C-alpha positions in Angstrom: -11.2 26.5 6.9 -14.0 26.7 9.0 -12.3 28.1 11.7 -9.4 28.7 10.3 -8.4 24.8 11.0 -6.6 22.7 9.4 -8.4 18.5 9.1 -5.1 15.7 8.9 -4.9 11.9 9.0 -2.2 10.1 6.9 -1.7 7.5 4.4 0.7 4.9 3.0 3.6 7.5 2.4 3.5 8.8 5.9 5.9 6.0 8.1 3.7 5.4 11.7 6.6 6.6 13.3 5.1 10.3 13.1 1.8 9.7 14.0 2.9 10.8 17.4 4.2 13.7 16.3 0.8 14.5 14.6 -0.6 13.5 17.7 0.7 15.9 19.8 0.3 18.7 17.5 -3.1 17.4 17.0 -2.3 18.1 21.4 -1.1 21.6 20.7 -4.5 22.5 19.3 -2.1 23.5 15.6 -4.6 20.9 13.3 -7.3 18.5 13.7 -6.4 14.2 13.6 -9.7 13.0 12.3 -7.8 9.7 11.7 -10.7 7.4 12.5 -13.3 9.9 13.9 -15.5 12.5 13.1 -15.5 16.2 14.3 -18.5 18.6 14.0 -17.8 21.7 10.9 -20.9 23.6 12.0 -24.3 23.9 9.9 -25.5 20.3 10.7 -22.0 19.1 8.6 -19.1 16.8 9.8 -14.9 15.9 9.0 -14.2 12.3 9.1 -11.2 10.6 8.3 -9.6 7.1 6.9 -6.5 6.5 6.2 -5.7 2.9 5.1 -5.5 1.4 2.3 -5.8 -2.1 0.5 -3.5 -4.8 1.3 0.0 -3.4 -1.5 1.8 -6.1 -0.7 3.7 -4.2 1.6 4.9 -2.0 -1.2 4.3 0.8 0.8 5.8 1.8 5.0 4.0 -0.4 7.1 1.2 0.1 8.7 -1.5 0.9 6.8 -3.1 -1.4 4.8 -6.5 -3.3 5.8 -7.7 -6.5 3.8 -11.0 -5.1 2.6 -13.1 -6.2 4.5 -11.7 -4.9 7.8 -11.8 -1.6 5.7 -14.8 -2.8 6.1 -15.4 -3.1 9.0 -13.9 0.3 10.3 -16.0 2.3 7.7 -19.2 0.6 9.2 -17.7 2.0 13.0 -16.9 5.6 11.9 -19.8 6.0 10.2 -21.8 5.5 13.6 -20.2 9.1 14.1 -21.9 11.6 12.4 -24.6 11.2 10.4 -23.0 10.1 7.3 -25.5 12.0 4.4 -23.9 15.0 6.7 -20.4 14.2 6.3 -17.3 14.8 4.1 -14.9 12.5 4.2 -11.5 11.8 4.1 -10.3 9.0 2.3 -6.5 8.3 1.9 -8.3 5.4 -0.8 -10.6 6.7 -3.3 -13.4 4.6 -4.0 -12.4 1.4 -6.8 -13.1 1.2 -10.8 -13.5 5.1 -11.6 -11.5 8.4 -12.6 -9.7 8.6 -9.5 -8.2 5.5 -9.0 -6.5 4.5 -12.5 -2.7 3.6 -11.5 0.0 4.3 -14.7 -0.3 0.5 -15.9 -4.3 1.4 -16.4 -5.7 -0.6 -13.1 -8.1 0.1 -11.0 -6.8 0.2 -7.4 -9.2 2.3 -5.7 -11.2 0.5 -2.6 -14.4 -2.2 -3.6 -15.5 -1.3 0.5 -15.4 2.8 -0.1 -17.4 2.6 -3.1 -19.9 0.2 -1.2 -19.4 2.6 1.4 -20.4 5.7 -1.1 -23.5 3.5 -2.1 -25.2 2.1 1.3 -24.0 5.7 3.0 -23.9 9.0 0.4 -21.7 10.6 2.4 -22.3 14.1 1.1 -18.7 14.1 -0.5 -15.0 11.9 0.0 -12.2 13.4 -0.7 -9.2 11.0 -1.1 -5.7 11.0 -2.9 -3.8 7.8 -2.5 -3.2 7.2 -6.0 -1.6 10.4 -7.4 -1.3 9.4 -11.0 -5.2 9.3 -11.3 -5.8 12.8 -12.7 -2.9 12.4 -15.8 -4.6 8.8 -16.3 -8.1 11.0 -16.6 -7.8 14.4 -16.5 -10.8 13.7 -14.2 -10.9 15.0 -10.5 -14.0 14.6 -9.7 -16.7 12.5 -9.9 -20.0 11.7 -8.6 -21.8 8.0 -7.2 -25.1 8.1 -6.8 -25.5 11.7 -4.6 -21.8 11.7 -3.6 -18.9 14.0 -5.1 -15.8 12.5 -4.9 -12.5 14.0 -5.4 -8.6 13.1 -6.3 -6.9 16.4 -7.2 -3.7 13.8 -8.5 -0.3 13.9 -7.1 2.1 15.5 -9.7 5.1 13.2 -9.1 7.3 16.1 -10.7 7.6 18.5 -7.3 6.8 22.2 -9.4 3.7 21.1 -9.5 0.8 22.0 -7.5 -2.8 20.4 -7.7 -5.8 21.1 -5.4 -9.7 20.9 -5.3 -10.8 23.6 -3.4 -15.0 23.8 -2.6 -17.1 26.3 0.0 -18.7 23.6 2.0 -22.5 25.9 1.5 -21.5 24.6 -2.4 -20.0 21.2 -2.5 -21.3 21.4 -5.7 -18.9 23.7 -6.9 -15.1 23.9 -6.7 -12.4 25.7 -8.2 -9.0 23.5 -9.2 -5.7 25.3 -9.2 -3.0 24.9 -9.8 0.8 26.2 -9.2 
């Protein structure tokens, strides 16, 4: 938790109307809103955020879906804001076709553009959400793609459960899963 900061992106479960509230919290210094931006963490590391998921044909609230080509273009622009190999990316969608993007029906629903971005730019780590049930399907919260550590702690629709992945910026590969 560098300097006690909370870094925030929104995602497809968030109504677009709350974006202004989030920006206000950012302006007040209570959070750091990193949607489409990168900020330095110290130790030569940065954190960057990307909120969009692939087109779900309107299954979720509007405003957070883009085509894979648009995601690809956005990530290319985001890669110019920090050194990807020294950046932790918070991407709402996990990369396509792994342990972190498995839907209830067994289908892989992550982003191919994010998978390609990882392959091309080799970021330090990618933290995702979106596919809450992936943990229940694969039993995994982390996978390695090349040298990039990818995490999706998976939510649990059982409101009594909480799961988080915790790691130190000094050693991202040494992580702990906390369940409460």
